[in-house]
Structures are given as C-alpha cells and as structure tokens.
Steps between C-alpha positions, in 0.01 A plus 500: 500500500570591856831663410332712226222606742780615736671696238171648376432607860845660523438708176152594616642634822765699298232651282311622808814638636563711195819657400747566780879564523671194650555529858857412625543134543883466439735718310490310168145593407413811682470698165277250326126543502191371324509529118887475477613262233784259592741328265729210529709250300339155519779315333423160340446424133224748453669773709812464273288518196321814615828665591642418158195614313461827688858574589388555855581336840134543594310180407212508744286763678195548727299763678543586866213534751500560865281344762535540879860618466587208287601531143370256232558451129236402251675312218425288205692169540337157506229594599444871549536540874610728799823447682669706770766759388759329688429166322497691170839657561677195639460325156752721328814722577362737255229722648368835364188710570335778310188717553290758324648857471160632565377333814154665477413273205497189738262639768284301728225456253715378225694273736174346607409435135861345445450271790147390392632416142812336633300284740302359211826383333619290793521132411521551129767305316817660392506564128827339344402612153471868607156562333332831546177376665369456847456124496861451615745759615876565510669723749548831303158459337335480851676822617425691179134402511458577870604866435297515182177350664524721811631843358461472122880559495719310256835475677680442169420436145429138410764330290495203265715187517707622207596805711735275694821321419375158384813373332673398821529118521345495850200704378467286187490190712220631731301590192547151357406341819193711552367542149620181324697696235654848494287582210184453716589796723233757441749784446231775495339398829472789753745437782662681799820397667617582857767719338249711319335582840828556665603767242151674489524874506205510731685323780794589725735293691433442872829524689525205744720484810745202499 
C-alpha cells in the first residue's frame, strides 16, 4: 500500500507539472518527453508468442511521463505500475520511441486528464486473456486507452484476434495454456497489439542518441 501511495504521489506531481519537454539528463533520453510511447522486446514465452503472432519485434509498450527531470514509464505488467525509464530500457536490447505527429493534441489539459485516468489504473492486475475491459489491463490496451480517455484520439484501429497469425506453434501453445483449448479463443474480441501502435499513422519515430 505504501508503495502504491508513493507512485500515486509521483503521478499527481506529474499531472500538476503538466506537459514539458524533457530537460537534459544524459544524452540517451534528451529527445523524449511526456506522452511518448516506448516499445521493447520482453522475450520469454509470451514475448515470443506476441512476436510470432504480430510479426513484430515490439512485444511490450508504455507511456513516458516526466517529473522533476526524471522520466518514468506507466506500464501494464503485473500489476499496472510506474517504473523509471532507465529500468524500462535495461530490460531489453530493443528500444524504440514514438510520439504524436501533431503535438498540439497532447497539451497540458489533455496530459492532466491522461495522468488522472492512468493513476486510477495503478495496482490493477495484468490481463493475460487480453479482454477489452478495464477490470484488468494489458500493455498496449493501457496505452491506447490513455490517449482515448484524454484526447478522444484512437491511435489505431482496434483489431481482433483473428487479425494475427495464430497458427504458429508458440502462439497456439499460449492460447492452449490461457484458454484451455484453442477453440475457446474469442477470435472476435477487440484487441490492440504493441505493433499496431508502433505502425500508427498518427505517430512518428523519436530519433534517440546512442
């Protein structure tokens, strides 16, 4: 509980700070700012399955926020939580960042809304079944909904499970483990993958210094 209160305090402070460009704190992140979406390859069984199903190296994502010259990432893992950007990046050799083409959409008012909604999600369980509701959340769902809740913008069209490559043995094994049987997969369930966000026409790549 104490940890959650600390995280909530951080996000409250971010909301009050508003939307600011990141102030230099090392060359790697000087172009990142609040609202940027960061992607990585998480590896492991689920990471391999997501990569196979989407044909993308991006298997996890989160939203960047700044507080007192420090960058944080709000992400849906187990549970939904906040980590430093450094911690997020160190998990994977794959790291990519994208932001809105039109920066005026994510202004101080919409950023405050994003943070208010995001703060309410902290502590929720990760959703291993990828259901499209707010009881539990998975990573790309959290990112998509933060933008929808704060700006009304849909970063990409929602897909369904049958939009992806489900015949790969790794993917089928995950489905079997999670749903009990491949036939139990709700193929028409609304879903969004990290790869869908990464290829959104509304976003542009953020060039990062090495």
